[in-house]
C-alpha positions in Angstrom: 91.1 84.6 61.1 93.5 84.7 63.9 93.8 86.6 67.2 96.8 88.5 68.5 96.6 89.3 72.2 98.5 92.4 73.6 98.8 92.0 77.4 97.3 94.4 79.9 99.4 97.5 80.7 99.9 98.6 77.1 97.9 101.3 75.5 97.2 98.8 72.8 96.1 96.0 75.1 93.4 93.7 74.0 92.7 91.1 71.3 93.4 92.2 67.7 92.1 90.3 64.6 94.7 89.1 62.0 93.1 88.2 58.6 94.8 85.4 56.6 94.1 86.9 53.2 92.2 89.7 51.4 89.1 87.6 50.7 88.7 86.9 54.4 89.3 90.5 55.2 86.7 91.7 52.7 84.1 89.2 53.8 84.4 90.2 57.4 84.7 93.9 57.1 81.3 95.6 56.9 82.6 99.1 56.4 83.5 99.4 52.8 85.3 102.7 53.6 88.1 101.0 55.5 91.3 101.1 53.5 93.7 98.3 52.8 97.3 99.0 52.0 100.0 96.7 50.8 103.3 96.8 52.7 106.2 98.2 50.5 103.8 98.6 47.5 101.4 101.4 48.5 102.6 104.8 49.7 103.2 104.7 53.5 102.4 108.5 53.5 98.7 107.5 53.0 98.6 105.3 56.1 96.0 106.4 58.7 95.2 105.1 62.2 92.4 102.4 61.7 93.5 101.4 58.2 94.7 97.9 57.5 98.0 96.7 55.9 98.7 93.4 54.1 102.1 92.3 55.3 104.8 90.5 53.1 103.4 87.0 54.2 99.9 88.0 53.0 98.3 88.4 56.5 96.4 91.5 57.2 96.5 93.6 60.3 95.3 97.0 61.6 97.3 100.2 62.0 97.0 101.2 65.7 99.1 104.4 65.5 101.2 106.5 63.1 103.8 109.0 64.4 106.2 111.0 62.3 109.8 112.3 63.4 111.3 114.9 61.2 114.9 115.7 61.2 116.0 119.2 62.2 117.7 119.3 58.9 115.2 118.5 56.2 117.9 117.2 53.9 118.3 114.2 56.2 114.8 113.0 55.4 112.3 111.7 57.9 111.0 108.6 59.9 107.5 107.5 60.3 106.7 105.0 63.1 103.8 102.7 62.4 102.4 100.7 65.2 100.7 97.3 64.6 99.6 94.8 67.3 102.8 92.9 67.0 105.2 95.9 67.2 106.2 99.3 66.0 108.0 99.6 62.6 110.0 102.5 61.3 109.8 103.5 57.7 112.6 105.8 56.6 112.3 108.3 53.8 115.7 109.4 52.7 116.7 112.8 51.5 116.9 111.5 48.0 113.4 110.4 48.0 114.1 106.7 48.4 112.1 104.7 51.1 113.3 101.9 53.3 110.8 99.5 54.7 111.7 97.0 57.4 110.7 93.3 57.0 107.2 92.9 58.2 105.3 89.6 58.6 102.0 89.8 60.4 101.8 86.1 61.3 105.0 86.1 63.3 107.1 89.2 63.4 110.6 89.2 64.7 112.0 92.2 66.5 114.9 93.2 64.3 116.5 96.7 63.9 113.3 97.7 62.0 111.2 97.3 65.0 111.4 100.6 67.0 110.1 99.1 70.2 112.3 96.0 69.9 109.6 94.1 71.7 107.9 92.2 69.0 106.0 89.3 70.6 108.0 86.6 69.0 111.1 87.9 70.7 109.8 86.0 73.6 110.2 82.6 72.0 109.1 80.5 74.9 109.9 76.9 74.9 111.9 75.2 72.1 108.9 73.2 71.1 106.9 76.4 70.6 109.6 77.7 68.4 109.6 74.6 66.3 105.7 74.8 65.9 106.2 78.4 64.8 108.6 77.2 62.1 106.1 74.6 61.0 103.3 77.2 60.8 105.4 79.5 58.6 106.3 76.6 56.3 102.7 75.5 56.0 101.7 79.2 55.2 104.1 79.1 52.2 107.0 81.1 53.7 110.3 79.8 52.1 112.2 77.6 54.4 115.2 79.8 55.0 113.1 82.8 55.8 110.8 80.7 58.0 113.8 79.4 59.9 115.3 82.9 60.5 111.9 84.2 61.6 111.1 81.3 63.9 114.5 81.0 65.7 115.5 84.7 65.5 118.8 84.2 63.5 120.3 87.6 63.1 124.0 86.6 62.5 125.2 85.8 59.0 125.4 82.2 58.2 125.8 80.5 54.8 122.9 79.0 52.9 124.5 75.6 53.2 124.6 76.0 57.0 121.0 77.1 57.3 120.0 74.3 54.9 121.5 71.7 57.2 119.5 73.2 60.1 116.3 73.1 58.1 116.9 69.4 57.1 117.3 68.5 60.7 114.2 70.5 61.7 112.0 68.9 59.0 112.9 65.5 60.6 112.0 66.7 64.1 109.0 65.0 65.6 107.5 68.3 67.0 107.6 69.8 63.5 106.2 66.7 61.8 103.3 66.5 64.3 102.5 70.2 63.8 102.5 69.9 60.1 100.2 66.8 60.4 97.9 68.8 62.7 97.8 71.8 60.2 97.1 69.5 57.2 94.5 67.4 58.9 91.5 69.4 57.7 92.7 69.2 54.1 93.4 65.4 54.4 89.9 64.9 55.9 88.3 66.8 53.0 90.4 64.8 50.5 89.3 61.5 52.0 85.7 62.6 52.1 85.8 63.5 48.4 87.7 60.4 47.3 86.4 57.8 49.7 85.7 54.3 48.4 81.9 54.6 49.1 81.7 57.8 47.0 83.7 56.3 44.1 81.4 53.3 44.2 78.4 55.5 44.0 79.8 57.4 41.0 80.7 54.1 39.3 77.2 52.8 39.9 75.9 55.9 38.1 78.1 55.2 35.2 77.1 51.5 35.2 73.4 52.5 35.0 74.2 54.8 32.1 76.3 52.4 30.2 75.0 49.8 27.8 74.6 46.4 29.5 77.0 43.9 28.1 79.3 46.5 26.7 83.1 46.5 27.6 82.6 49.7 29.7 79.8 48.1 31.6 81.8 45.0 32.3 84.9 47.0 33.5 82.8 49.3 35.7 81.1 46.2 37.3 84.5 44.5 38.0 85.8 47.7 39.7 82.8 48.1 41.9 83.0 44.5 43.0 86.7 45.0 43.9 86.0 48.1 45.9 83.3 46.2 47.8 85.9 43.6 48.7 84.5 40.9 46.5 86.5 38.6 44.2 85.9 39.0 40.4 
């Protein structure tokens, strides 16, 4: 789980929980009646205050408010403003019945034209290093590199894929990005080292050695490998 803090002075101020996937959401939600919707998949007309929405990046956040603005002329459709901790997003239902959803990523959400408030938290990018770390986090969470770059650095102007790819290549060589990716992957590497440590492998081989017939080819090979792992010459 993650926490998103809305500063004091807002009617939504406080700490809001962001769940990293549906399994985490289900295991930490005691009330089975709480509804979970999928952004752009489930009908936004069913959204209610207090429900949760799974954004396009898989992260799950709560609906804090829902307000509807109807056109004076019904043929023009309507707009529904949906408030999340990281911003207010407008869903447009056109007169022909088609629906337009703005891009919505619950981990880091940029303030584009789909954000009615225009004050999504990541508009305030802070230091350059912080922006680089945001890029690394998006990459680590599986967001494709071009989308991650645009989200982290707030690129709104049109640039070619080759231009953005060059920027991504430079960013992947950046020391801040490298160190952040190392930090994020450390728990995985530690678990891998624990599972495949030399001591653990030796113990498994010793079990095989005990179960193999003494003097057999398998017995001799296992014995040689154990000695090598223990740093002894064979």
